[in-house]
N, C-alpha and C positions, 0 to 999 in steps of 0.2 A: 579303732584309728586305721586307716591305710593311708599309704606313701608311693610317692612317687621317686627315684631320688637319682640326681646329678651330683657333679664335683662344685658348679660354681653354686658361692650362697643365693638364697632366693631374699632378695631385698624389698618387693610388692608382689602384695598380691589381689585379684579383684575376683567373686564371685558374680558370674552374671547368669540371670534369670533358672538359676539354681540348674543348670544344663552347663555351664561352661565355667573354668578356671580361668583366668589369665593371669598371666604371671611373668617379671622382672628376674633375669637372671646374668646379672652384669649387665651387659648393653641388650643383651636378645630381647625381644618379644617372644614369649609363647603362649598358646593356647592347649589345655586339657580339658578332653570330655571326660564328665562325670555321668557317668550312667543311671537311667531315672530311676532303675528300682533297685539294681545291687548296691547304689552310688559308691560304687568303684571309680575310681581312678585312673585313665586310659593315658598312654604314652603319648606325648605332644604329638598332635597331628601338625600344628604350624610352628615353624621357631624363624624369625626374620632378626636380623641385625636392623635397630632403630635408631641408635643411638651412635656419635663417635665410640669406637673401640674402647676408647679410654672412659668414657663417661659408664656408670653404673646407674640403672633406672631405680628411682625410688617412691616414685604414682602411677599408678595407671587411672583413666576416668574416661568412663563411656557415656555417649548420649544418643540415645534412640531418635532418627529422625522418622516420623511416615512414612510408611510405606517404603524403608530404603534401610539399607544395610545399618547396623551401628559404625559409628561414627569414636574411635578410639582416638585418646591423646596419652601420649608417654612423654615423661618429665625426669630428667635427673641432673645432676651439676646444673650447668647453664645453657644446656640444650634444650629443646623441646621438638616431639614430631607430630603428628596427625593423619592419621590415614583412614580408611573403610575398610572394614572386614565383615566378610559372610561366612554365615554361619547356619551348615545343615545334617545334624548327627554329625557323626564322625568326620564330617567333611567341610575343611575349613580352608579357606582361602582367604588372599588380600590383595586390594590394590594397591601396592604399597610402591608402585611407579608415581603413584597423582599424590604422594605425601608432600608436608608442608613441614621443612625442616627449620627451626630457630635457632641462634645463637645469641645470648644476653649477656652481659657483665657481670652478673651476678649472682648467685645461687639460688635456684628455683625451689622454694619451700612449698609449695603449694599451689596447683591450677585446678579450674574448675570451670566449666561450659555453662554459660546463663545466653540469654537472649535480650536484644536492645532492639524495641521494635518489631520488624520481618528480621532481622539480623542475627545469624548464630554468631556469637564472641566468647573467647577465652580470657579469664582473668587468673594474674599470675600475682602469688606472692613471692619475694624474693628476700633473702638474707640480712638485706640493711632495711627490712620493716617498709616496703614500697608495695603499692600494688599496681601492675603494667596490664592494662585493656589492650588485646593484641583481636586482630582482624583473622582467624585463621586460613581465609580463601586466599588471602593475598599476602600475609604473616606482617603485614602492617602495624606498627603502635601506632595505637590511637589514643592515649592518653597514660598518663603517668601520675600517682598521687602517691606524696609520703608521707606515714601518719608523725603526728608531730612531738613522738616520743621516738628519737633516734636510738637504735638497740639492733644487738644481733640474735637475729632470729634461728630455732634449732626446730621449730614447728609454726605450723599456722591451721586454719581454716576459714575457707568461705562461705559462708551461710547466707543464701538467696537465691533467687534464679534471673531475676533482672539486675541492671545498670539503673539503679535508683536508690534513693536515701533509706530502702527498706536492706538494701544489701551492707551486711556485717564481716568484718573481718575480725577473727581472734589468732591475736599473736603468741605463738609461747617463748617467753624468753629464755636469755641464758642465768636471768637474776630469781627465776622462779616466780614471774608474773605472768598473767594473762590478760595481754592489752585487747579490749574490744573498741572500733572504731572505723566510722564508715568513710569509705574511698569518695564515694559521692557528693561528702559535704565537706570535703576539704581536709580530712587526716586526725580532726581532733578525736583524743582518746574521752571515749564515755564510759568506759568502765575497766576497774583493774580487779582481777580476780586474784585473790593472794590467799596464801597458805601454803605452799610448798615449798621446800628447803632445798630445791636443787633445778636443774636443767627443766624445762617441759620439752618431752619428746613426741608426744603426739596427743591428740583431742576428737571426739566425736560430739554431735552434738544432735538433738532430735528435737525439732521445733512443736512437734503437735505433742509431746512429751514434757516439752520447758526442762530439758533435762540434758549438761554437757558433764561429760565426762573427761580429765584428763591422766595422761601416765607421765612419772617425773623419775627423775637420778637419783632422788630421796627414796627411793622403793616403796612409793604411794602412790595410789589411786584417789581424785580427786574426784568428789560430785559435787556436783553446782545447780541448784536448781533456780533458772532464773530465765524468761523471754527475752529477747533482744530487741522485739519489738515494743518493747515496752518501758524500753531503757529510754532516759531522756538525752537533754545535752549534757550534764553533768557528769564531771569525773569521778564515779564512785566506788569506793571499794564493797568488794565484797569477797566475803567470807565465804571458803565451801561447807555446805551441811555436814557433811563428814571424810575421813579420808581412808581407806582403806591399805591392811597392811598385812600383806602374805609372799611376799616374793623375798629371796634372800639377795637379790641383787636387785642392778636397775632394772625398770619395767619399760619396754620400747613401747608396745602398742593399746589400747582400750579400746571397747567397743558396748555401744548398747542392743541388747535383745528385745529388751521391754523395760516399760517403767519399775520392774522389778528385779531384772536381771542385767548383770555386766560380767565383762568377760577381759581380762588383762593377760599377757603375756609376756614376757621377757627374758633377761640374758641368763636367768637360771634354769630356761629351759624349760619352766613348767607356765601351765592354763591356770587360771583364777577362774571359777564360777563365784559370781555374790550375790546379796538382794539386796535393794536398795537401804535395808538398813544398817548392811554393815556385816552382813554374816556370812562367811568362808560356805557356799553350799558344797562345791568339789573342789577337788586340785587333781591334776595329773600332769604326767610327767611325759614328755614328746621322747622318752629312750635316749638314746646314744645321737641324736640329731641336734643337737647341739644350742647353743643362743637360738633364740625366736625372734626372728628379727621384724617380721609383718602379720596379719592376722587383719583377716575382711569373714564377717558373719551376717547370720539373717536369726531369723527367731527361731529356724528348727536345724543350724548346722553351720560350721566353721570350718575355714582353712588357717594353715598358718603355712608359712615359708623360714625354714631356718639355715643357721650359717652351713651345715655341711649339706647342703643343696636340698634336702628332704621335702617335699610338698608333703604337708600331712590333712588328712580330711577326718572329721570327727564329724557325728551326727549329735544332736543335742536334744532330739522328741527322744523321751521314756520309752523303752522297749518291755512287753510282756515277761523277758528275763532280765528285770531288772534286779542289780545286785546289793539294793539297798538293805542293809542288816536291818535284822528281826529280832526284837529284844521281847523276853517276857519274864514275867516276876517267877519267884522263887518261896512267896508269901507262906504258902500254903505246907510249906516243908521245910523241916527242921534242919538248920543249917547252910551254910554258902556251897555253891557247887564247887569241887575241886578238879574235876575230869572228867572230859565230855568226850563223845564219839557217837557216829553215827554208824547204822548198821545198811544191811543191803537193801532196805525197805524206805531209805532217806528219814528214818524216824531217828531220833537221839535217846542215847542212854547218859546218863549224869550221875555221878556217883558224890556225896556231899561230905562235909568234915564232919556230920554227927556218924559218920556210916551208913548212910540210907541210898539206896539204889533207885534212883528215880527215872521213868522212863517217859517220853515224849512221843504220841504216835500222832502222825500226819494224817491218817484215817481209820477211824473218825478224829478229830483232833480234839487230845485230853492229854492232861498229864496223871499220872499214877504212880504207887510204888513199888518197887519188885521186890523189895528187903526193907523191912521197918530196920531200926537204929541196931545196928551189930555191935559188942564193943571190941570186937580183935577189928575193926575198919575207923573206928571212933579217931579223929585229929589226921590221921597218915594210913592215906589209899592209895594206890595206884590202878590204874584202868589202862587197856590197853584191849584192843579189836583187832580179830585175826584178818587173813587177806582176804579170806573169803568175805568176811561181814557177815560170817553164821554164828560165831562165836567172841567172846569178851571174856578176859580173866580181871579179876579181882585179886588183890594182894596189901598184906598187910606190916607193919611194922612187926608184927614177932613172929613172921614167917609161914602165916596162913597166905591160901590162895583158893578162890573159888573160879569157876566156869561155868558160864551161862549159854543159855542160847541167846544167841540176842535177838533172834525173831519171834520167838516165844517165849521169853525166860520165864513165866507163868506155868506154862503145860509142860513143862522137863525140869526135871530134878537135876540141878547143878551137881559138880562135881567137886567136893573141897577136900581139902588136905594141907598137912603140914609140911611143906617140902624143905625149910631151912629153920635151924634154931637160932635164930635172930633176923634180925630186919632185911627184907628184899628190898634190893635196891632199886629193880628194874625189872619188866617185865616186857618182853619183844616175841612179837609171831613173825612165821616166816611159810615161804612153803615149802615143804617137800616131794621127794621124787613121788610119790604117791599121792593123787588128787583126792584119795578119799581119806590122806592123813597131812593134818598141820602141825609146823612143830612150834613150839612154846618155849623159850628161853629166860630164866630166870636168875638173874642176879642175886647171891647170898655174901655174905660175911667170907672174909679171906679170899676175895676176889672168885671165888669159883661161880659156875655158869651149869645150872646142869639144863638139860636137851630132855625135853617130854614128847611124844606122840598121843598128838590128841586127835580123838574122832570123836563123829556124832553124825545123827543123834538115837536118842534114848539105846540103852543111855549114855551119858557123855562119859569117855574112857580117856585116862591121861595115865599114861604109862613110859617111866624113864627110859631113855634110851641111852645118852651118853653123859659124861662128866667133862666138863672143861673147865682152863685155869687162864688167865689171864693176870700180868704182869702183878705182882703185889704194891699196889700204889693205894692210897687211898684216896675217897673220894673218888674211884672211879667204879663204871658198870657200863654193861653193853649198853646200847642207843639203838642199833636198829642189826638185820642181817639177812644173808640170801644164800641158797642154795642154787651151786653150779649146776651147768649141765652135766657135770660129772656127780652124781648126787652124793658121792662120797668127801664131797668137800663144801666148805659152809666157811664164808668170808662175814667178818662181823667187825663194825665199829662201835668205837667207845667216848665215853663223855672228856676223854681229853686228845681227840684227833688221831688216833690210831686207829688202824686198820689189821685184822689178826684172821690168817688162813689156816684154818683148822681141816685135819680128815676126822669124820666121823664115821661111823659103820653104818649100815643100809638099812638094818634091821635091830629092834632092841637088844641088845645083848649084855647089859649093865647093872648090877647091884650096886647097893648101898655101899659096899668095899672096895668097889673097883675105882683104880687111880685113874685121878684127871689127867687128859690131855692137856698137854701145851701145845701152843699154836707152832704149825710145819714153818711160818713164814708172818714177820710182823712188820708192818709199814709204820714208821713212830712219825708223828704230826704232820699224816696226812691233810690233814685241816686245822693247820698251826696247833693251838690249844686248845681251839673254841667248841669242839665235839662235831662228829658225824652224825649228819640228820639222818640220812636216808641212804639205802644202796640199791638199784635196781639192775637186774637183767636185760638186755634190750639189745636184739641184733648181733648177740655172742658178745655182747659187748657190756661191763660193768660200769656203772654211773654211782659217783657219790656225790652228797651235795652234806653242805656244813655249815655252821653259823659262822664263817669266816667270808662269806659271801661269792663263793667257787662254788662250780661242781666241775666234775675229774671223771675221764673217761680212761679204764683199765682193758688190759688184756694178763691172761694168766698163763705163763708159760712156766711147764717144768717146776711147778709148786710157787714159784717166783710171782709175785706182782710187779707188772711193769704201766707206768702212765704212760698214757696215749697225747692226752690231750690237759690242759688245764683252761678252765673261761671264767672269767670274772665277768659277774653279771654288772651290767650298767645300772642305771637309774637310780642309784641310790640305795640300792638293796643290799643291806648288808646280814641279811642270814635266811638260808635259801632251804627250805624245808623237804621239797620234793621236787619232783621231773614230772611233766606230761609229755607222753610221744604221740603225734599224728599217725594216723594209719596210713596215709599218704608216705611220699618216699622221701621226703624231708627227714632230714638228720639234726635237725634242730628243734629242740626241746620246748615247752611252756614252762617258766618258771614260776613255782607257788614259793613264796619268801614275805617277808618283811623289811620294810623300810619305817626304821621308827616305830612308831603305833603303828603304823597302815599295812595291814594284809595287801598284797600284790598279786596277780596274775601278769608274767612278762614274756611276752613273745620273743625269743632270739632271733625268730626268721623276721620280723618285722619291727624290731628293736623301738617295740611300744611294748605299751601297758593296757593290757584287757582290761582288767577289773582293780578297781583302788577301793579299800575298803578300812575305814579306819575301826579299831579293834582292841587297840592298847599294847597290841606287839607278842613278838614269838615266845616271849618268855611265861605266859599264859597257857592253860590247855586249850586247843586247838583241835581240828581235824576237819581232814576237805577228802569228799566225796565223789570221785570222777562219777558219774550216773549216765554220762555220754562219750563216745569216743570224741578227742581233740582231732576238729582237722584242720591242716592247713595252719598252724600256730594259730587259731580261733577257737574258741568255744561253739562247737556248731551247735544248730538249732534241728531240732526242739529240744527244751531242757538248760539245763544249768549247770555250773559244778557248783558243789554248796559247798560251805564251812563254816563252824563255829567256834566261839572264843566265848 
């Protein structure tokens, strides 16, 4: 999704021929060009004030005349404006000097172009549930018809192309009913669509599908199977086929993509895609754009206008980089999967509750055992992949650890040893100053942390470098670490949200009798008490993420950690796992985290979600492997970012 941002809310949007987006922002009418290949929204090449400065545009209608420029109808409040517009690529002009401007005594709820013989006319539905027929050339009111049911409307729809008995008006009332009536036949109600419990805010109808959808104050979308042309003169009561619930607050707009796909957006800033059976296919957030006031969609794309002034675009066509999750069965293996990681070939390594180590290869696609049941790793086992993704470590409740080659776990003998006399609480990898050496940090009893130099391959070597100590607090362990540009300094985060700054030797100088080093400095509750999830060194700054939904930027001077920035990520993300930075000059990362049970990739630069996958939540074992670079706040092509849970 990409957006063009201004300050005033967008209250009306209209897709035109897949190349342009017409929008109403306050009393101004704007045109944005949508590039045909990249589908990027360009800045508005045309902006004109079409209504009184105190009015707000609520609707835009377009009529294509043969061999002529399209004619635009804009309405809002009690005002109506009509004018021609010329479109040629990014060149947009308007003959607004010859516009028609009409003021009425009642609010205009809906307006449509129709024909009567050879004449082009406009049908207006007002808030008092009456219909006014207007000649757009002269501005004369030709006819006014009141519905037999006097009431206040919040929405309406005019369905039909000509002023004849086939023209039907659907009126969305404040008492939760939709009234269908024919203005050409006197205004008697021919059908009542009942079932909503609140105000009807919008509706959409497609006659070829015999489907009407409605959006309501009761947070539901109503689906109605009906054909207006088949309705008689009787005041029928019609119930919805079903009501769709998925929004957290009022729904402002709903649209029809196809017989089996319905879109809705609302006050909660979310867009829901449903099928006809009422199943929520997908749901995405519009970032920090706020409530979504209006929407227009086609079979392959949707544009939305928000309260913050963001004009958002999203393609609805599946791409080759589909982010749909793929599930696999473990019926051939013993036990349940406990931990999962990717290696650098995008293969998956899994440890099960029975102590099995399972390997899923993508080329060729196959499952295989790395090790059979090992009693040391039954019930409790930790799995961690190195930064290079060439090694992984498995640790047990009895203090044993094994280090395998992640790319060829069968061809190379693993290193194994007892590193603690007791339970290993965590294993964490980080870079060292030497490219050939990676650091493995294991947390054990009494808040001791052992730092190992690990080299590979043939054979895998694991040598103790140093021993560190955290504050003696129960149920605490290291969760992440990073070695700074000064190779003798290591910053580590723990389960209780603290950061610890250690001095470590450049080479292995430790034996089993060496005293444990205390931190030079600790920053308590850097991420409240929720836990630090990742640490990253980028552009000489250190970034930390936490389960409190924040990421922070630090500098370190004189062995003291100084916090420079604190960022609370929007879109409801309450658990940040890690940050992905662009190779461009952008200083804003892509955030990988969780919103409830959904995994989310969120662009801080564009304030929008790039990927959303229902996966159970961050408390499960999961891994994210960036196979390609992240460019300009989005995932570049070809390729994708992979994750498992």
